[in-house]
N, C-alpha and C positions, 0 to 999 in steps of 0.2 A: 683161715681164721674167721669167725663170724665178723660180720660187718654191721655198721649201724642198723639197718633194716632187719637183722636177724635178732640183734639184742633187743631192739624196739617190741620185735614179736615175743620175745622172752618176757619182757617186762608185761605187755598186755595179758599174757597168758595168766601169769603168776599172782597179778594184783587183786583180781578177785577175791583169791584163796588167803593171800597173806595179810592184806591191808584191814587192820581193824581186829587181826588175830593176836593172841598174846603167845610170845615166845616162852612156852614152859621150859624146855629144854634143848640145850644144843650137843647133841653127839658128835663127837669128833674122833674117828676112827684111825686117825694117824695125826702126826704132829705137823705135817707140812703138805703142800701141793708144790708148786713152783717154788714157792718161797715159804720158810716156816709161817704158820698160823700164827694170828695176834697171840700175844702173851696174855694168859688168863682169858682167853677170848671167850669161853663158855660162860665163865663167872660174870663175865662183863655185860652180858646181854641176855640172860636168863631172866625172866619174869617181867621182862619188859613188852610193852604193845607195839605192835608193829603200826607207825602212823600213815606211811605213804611208801611205793616204789616209784623210783624216777630213773633217768638213764643220762650221762654225762659222755658224749661220744660212744665208745664201744663197752662202757662200763655201766654194769648195773649197781644202783645205790638202793639200800634198804634202809629207810628213816625211822629209826626207834624213838619213843616218847622221851627219852632222857636227853636228847640232843645228840646221840651218837649216830654213825652213819656205816653200815657195813658196805664195803665196797666189793663187788665181785666181778671177776673176768674169767670168761670162759676158756679163753686158751684156745687150742684146735681141738679138743674133743670133748670139753666140759658140757654138762646139760642138765638141766633140773627137771624132775619127774615129781608128780604131786599123787599121793596116796591116800585114800579115805577108805578105810575098810578093804573091800577089795577092789575098789574101783581104783585105775592108775590112769593119770593123764600127762602128757610131755608136751610144754611148748616149747615152740622154736621151729627151724625148718631147714631141713639139709637132705642131698641126696641120697646119701646113705643113712640107713636107721642109726641112731645113736644107741650107745650102751646102755642097755638095761642089766647087765651082769652086776650081782650085787658085790662081788668082791671088788669092783670099783666106786662103791658108794662110800665117799670120804667124809661128808659133812651132812648131818640128818637135823634138819628144824623141826621139833616137835611141837606144834602149834595146839593152841586150844581156843576153838571158835565157839559161837553161839549155838552152831547146829551141830558141834561135837570137835573131837580130835581129828587131826590130819597132818601128815608128814611131806616135809618138801625137801626132796633129798637131793643133793649134787652128787653127781657121777661123774668120773673124769678119768679114763683109762690112761692116756698120755701124761696126766697131771700137768700141764702145761698152764692150764688155769690158777688164780690165786684169789685169795680173800683177804682184806684189810679191815682195820676199823679205825675210824678217825672222828673227831667231833664236827659235827654239820658246820660249825662257824670256820671250820680249818680246811674246808673242801678245796676254797680257791686256792690254797698253799699247798696241797698234795702232790707231791712231784710229777704225778701223770697229768694232772690239771692246769698247774701253773702257768704254762704257755700254750695252752689250746687256743686255735681259733675259734670262729662262729661255727655252729652247727651249721650242716648242709638243708636246713629246713628254717620256713620263716623269712622274714624280710631282712636279717642281719648279713645274708650272705649275697650281696649286691653287685653289680658290673662296676659301681664307684669301688665298694671295697676291694674287690679283686684288682681295678687298676692300681690302687695304692701299694699292693703287695708285687705286682708284676712290673711297675715302670721300671727300665733302664737294668732289667735283669735278662740274661741269657739262657738263664735254664729251661731245659724241655718242659713242654706243657705238663705232661703227665706226672713226672716226678714232681713238679711245683704243687699238683693238685692231691697228691699222696703226703705231701707235708703237713703234718697235724696243727703245725704251727700257723698254718694258711686256713685249712679247714678242718674242723674235728669230726674224724669217725667216717671219713671218705676211704673207702679202699679201692683195690684193683679193679674188681668187677664192674663197680658203679661209675669209677673214672673211664673205663673202657666204654662202657654204655653213654655217659654223659657226652663223650668226644664224639661218638657215632652220630648222636641227634644233633649235635651243633655243626656237625661237619668239619671239624677241625683234626688236623694230624697231632698224634701225641709226642711227635718229635718236634713240633714248633716251638719256636724260642717265645717265651710268655710277653717280652718286651713288644712284639709285633702286633699284640691285642691293644695296645695302648697309645694313644696320640701323643705327640711331642709336648704337648701339654698338659698330659696327666690323664687325659680322661679316656674312658673305657671306648675302644670301638665297637661297632654293631655286631662283630663278632664275638665279642667279650659278652655283651649283653643276652646274646643268646645261649652263650656257655652258662651263665649264672642261671638262666632260667631252667636251662636242661638238667641240670645238677638238680635241684629243687625237685624238677619233675620226676626225674628219676627215681629218686629216693621216697619221694611219695608214692610213686606205683609198686616200687617195692615192698614198702611197709604194708600195703594195701593187700598186696598178693600173698604178704606173709613171709617174705624173704626169698632168699634164692635155692633153697634145697641144695646146696652144694655140701658133698663130703659127709660129715657126720651130723649136720645140724638138723634138729626136728623140733616140732613145737611141742608145748606142754601138752595139748592135747593130743599129741601122737601123730598127727597129720603133716604131711609133707607141704612144703609152700611151692608156688606155682610160678612165680616170676622167671624161673630158669627157662620155662617155655616161651618166655617173652624176648630172649637175648637176640640182640642184634648184631652184635660184636662180640662179644665175650665167647670164648671156646667155639669159635664158628670157624676156623683156620680151615681154607680150601673150600667154603662153601660161598655161594654166589652173596653178594651185597644187597641187602633188601632195602636200599633206598631207591625210591622210584627213579626209572629211566637211567641208573647208573651203569649196571652190566659189569662192574668191577667184582673183585674177588677179597675176601676177607684174608688178610694174612696174620701171621705171628711174628713178633720179633720179641727181643729180650732187651728191658731196659731196667739196668742196676739190678739185675739177676732175676727179674720177674717178667712175666710173659705179659705182653701187650697185644691185643685183636683190634686190628682197624683196615679199613679199605684204603688204599692211598690215592684211588681214583677219585673219590669225591670228599675224604677228608684232607684237607689243605692246611 
């Protein structure tokens, strides 16, 4: 499933085409994706100008001029591609090429721009993605957003904040970091990478990173900065190129070439002077990759 850097890459790829364009027609080729599409979806958005594209956690937000917002989630295999005449671009980044099979084109945004018409097409072979339509003023109360923690970018994600969430808790560190109520948009890949950078074991109890007075220990300060840095690096690289994800311009991302822990089972740890080996364990049904020699 796309993580935050992949969705941010998609947003950046779509924004130049969609922002400022008028949505002349919304073509719905089926009534549902993972869930039924919004009632009267096309009638409620056609003719509106697209003001901005933004992102919340792993969700793409398309803001319209009348205050409505289209919420889009890519699920496991969803992607957008841009078609203008004979040209085709696809934003996003994954290891295996995403589908361009037209039988999986489910939602088509027919846009009118100053330089002519363009189509933005949502393709989703597995149909695990979904779209919804809400008023912008009600976004904070949307079920998927209501209890989200801060984004793993910017200064809101700090060691002091994490200390308030980790104090007196015995939860394993990895599962705590995957909790969207703690950090929004952080997924399995980047948790593994951040923990490797911070030299912390995924099985360590979160309370051990907090002092008895509730202050963050130095290890927690390093973890907070490691999370921010790995997300920034992944966004800069265009995502992780895992499975089906591919950019709007059709190119693959390159962050997978910089993995230090994720998917490196049995390979030498890349921490200078470590000499250990990356292992794979299963936590809550998900693969975790780490080096037990240098991650304590």
